[in-house]
N, C-alpha and C positions, 0 to 999 in steps of 0.2 A: 201029182200036180195039184190036186185038190187039197191035199194036205199042206203043200207049200203055200197055196193061196190063202188058206185059212190062217196060216201062221203069220202072214204079212199083216202088220198093224199100221193103221193110219195115225200119225202123230197128232196128238190133241194139244193145241196151244194152251198153255197155262196163263192164268191172269198175271199180267205184269211181265210176260215174256213175249219177245217179238216173234212174228211169224217167220219161220225159216225160209219160206218161199218169197218173202217180201224183200225187195232190194233196199228200200230206204225206210227209215223210222218215221212214223206219223207223229209229228210234234204239234199239230193244230190244236188238239184237245188240251195240251199242256199249256200252250200260249193263251188259248181262250180262258183257261182256268186262271192263269196268272194275270191276264188283263182284267178279267172280272174281279179278281181279288184286289187288284190295284185300284180299280175304278170304284169299287163299292163305298170306301170311306168318303170319297169326294161327293158322292150324290149325283152329279151330272156328267160324269165321265172325266172329271178332272181331279187330280190329287188334292187332298185338303191341305190348305196353306197353314203353316205353323205360325202361331202368334209371335210378333216381333218383341224384342226386349222393351222397346219404348211403349208399345201398347200394353204390355204386361205391367209396366211401371205405373202407367196412368190408371190402370184398372185397380191398383192398390189403393185403398182409401187412406192409408197411412202416408203414402207418397204424396197424395193430393193435399193432405193437411200440412205436410212439410213444405210443399211448394207455396201454398198460400201464406204460411208463416214466414218463409224467406222473402216473399214479395212485399209483405207488410214491413219487414225489417229494412229492406232496401228503400221503400218509400220514406220511412222515418229517418233513415240516414241521409237521404237526399234533402229532406226538409231541414234537417239539423245543419248540413253543410251550407245550404243557401242562407240560413239565418246567420251563421258565423261569418260568411263572406260578406254579406250586407252589413254586418256589424263592423268589420275591420276595413272593408273596401266599399263604401256607399255607392253601389252601382246606380241606384235610382237617383242620387244626387248628381252623379257624374253626367247622366243624361241631360240634366238641366243645362250644364255648362257647354254642351255640344249642340244645343238647340239653336242653331244659327242658319242664316241663309246668305245668299250673295249680296243682298242689299245691306244687311248688317255688317258684313265684312268690309265692304267698301266705305261705309260711314265710320266704322271703328278705325280703319286705317287713316282716314282723313282726320279723325279726332286726335290720333296719336302724333301726326305730323303737324297739325295746326290746332292745338288746344286752346290757343288764345281767342278763337272765334266762337267757341262754345260758351253758352251762358248757363243753361240749366243742367246741373250735375246731380240732381236728386235721382235716386233709383225709384222706379215706379213699382207700386205694390198692388196687389189684388187679393183682398181678404187676408191681409197679414202675410201674404206670400209674394216674393218678388216675381214679376212677370219674366217670361223667357227672354233671353238676350236678343232674339230676332225682333222683339217688340220694343226693346229699350236699348239704345246705344250706350247708356251708362252702366248697364249690367255687365258684370265680368263674365268672361268665357274662357274656355280652355282650347278652343279650336285654333285661334290665332297664335297663342304662345306655343302650342305643340307644333304647328306647321312652321312657325318662325324658327323654332329651335332646329328642326330637321333641315330647313333651308340654310340656316347659319352654318351647320356642319358641312353641307354640300359646298357652299361658297368658300368655306375655309379650305376644303380640299382642293377647290379650283385655284385659289390663291397660292397654295403651296405647290400645286402642279406647275403654275406658270413660273415659279422661282426654282424649279428642279429640286424641290425639298420634299415632295410628297412621299409618304410612306403610310401603310395602314396603322402602324404603331403610333405615328405622330398624330394621325387623324383621330384615332381612338383617344389619345391623351387630350386632344382639343375638346372632344365631346364630354369626356369624364370630368375634366376641369370645370367646364361650364355647369354641368350638373352638380358638382361638388359646391361651387359657389352658391348656386341657387338653394341647395339644401341648407347650407350655413346661414344664408339670409333668412330663410323661413324659421329656423330654430332660434336665431338671435332675436327676431321680432316677436316670436311667441314668448320667449323668455322675458323680453322687455315689457310686453303687455301684461304679463303676470306680476312682474315686480312693481310696475306702476299702478296695478290693480284697476285696469281698464275693463269695464263691462261693455263689451261691444259685440255686434253680430258678425264681426269680421271672422271668417272661418279660415282654416288652413288652406282649403282649395282656393278661397278668394285671394289669399296671399300669393299662392303659386301663379294664379292668373295675372294679378297686377305686376308681380316681379317678372313674369315672362314676356311682358310687352316690350321690354327693352331690346329683345332680340331683333325686333323689327328695325329699329334704328341702327343696330350693329350691322345688319345685312346691307342697309343703304350705305353706310360708311365704307365698308369693304368693297362693295361693287364700284362706288365712285373712285375709290383708291386704285382699283385695277384699271379703270378707264382713264383717269386723269392724274394719277400719281398722288403724291402726298398732299398737294394742295386740295384736290377734290375730296380726299379722305377727311382732312381736318375741317373743311367747310361744312360738308354734310353731316359728319359725326357731331360737330359742335351744334349745328342746328337741332339734330335729334337729341342731344344731350339736354339742351335747354327745354325742348318740347317735353321729354319724359319727366323732367324735374317739375314743370308746371302741371303736368297731368297727374303725377303722384300726389302733389300738394293738394290740388283741388279735389281729388278723389278720396284720399285717406282722411282729410280733415273732416269730411262728413261721416266717416266711419268711427273716428276716434274722438274728435272734439265735440261733435253733435251730441253724443251720449253724455259727455261731461256736462253740457249745457242742460240736457234733460234731467240730469241728476241733481241740478242746482248747485254745481261747483262754481264758484266765482271765476270770472274770466281771468283775473290776475292772481288767482290762487296758486299755491306751490304745485299742487297736483296737476292743475291745468297747464302750468308752465312745463312740467315734465312731459305731458302729453304733446305739447307743441314742439318740444325739442325732439321727441321721438319721431314725430311726423316729418320734421325737417331732416333728420338723420337718415331715415329710410329713403326719402326723396333724393338726398345728395349722394347716397351710395350708388344710385343707378348710373349716373354719368361716369363715375370712377370705374365701375365694373365694365361698362361699355368700352372704355378706353383700354382697360387692362386686358380684356379678352380679344381685342382686335389689332392693337398697335403693331404687333409682330407679324401680322398677315400682310402688311403693305410695306414694300421696300422701295 
């Protein structure tokens, strides 16, 4: 018996081997080792955050230089575009022609319908610069011509609708034909001024403004035609045609003939006669175009 007892050996657990009498493996030490290993780089128990690509891009000095250079190029390009736009489309000058108020619009409309009652047609200046239209009823503006053109197109659509002839194509043709005639007028006047060698401060925008005032009378004629028929159309349009003729004569003669007098050109000289004929031709063309663009709208 003693020999058998001495021969029985107690098993010794080897490192890395589980206890044969233990039912479950102890994994707490492994987890703690893993958690500690995972926590160590973070410093405060959190894993370390990896740097984002954007932060890495900004940290690169070469990238910063590239961004600064790109920003400077964009600023230079914007400045170049602004200069070219102002060169071909004078934005600052256009602001002058839209500097109007309600009082100016009312007085200007009264001047267009009753130019016979107006006496002083001189444009006011302040330090060699014309004052804004809201301070001078004689100054040209683009607000009234632009609004009058849009209203004319709408009234034309209304007239066509009352006659069961309305269509988008016909309305577009009406608007495009009015713009085409206005463009031809401006080009013809500019060519005539060049051929007659007139040194005037009359600009292209001034011409567009003066020639656009005829749409006001056209609107009145068409509306009266819709309300009172042909008789109302011819009466109101005839009045507006005479009014725009007088308005253009008294306005353009100060722009064309006054410069001729300042240059010392004789009143009865050949060049001055050509300028007078040019002024009369421009004024006479307005009533004809007013009738041409409206007679088919009234039945």
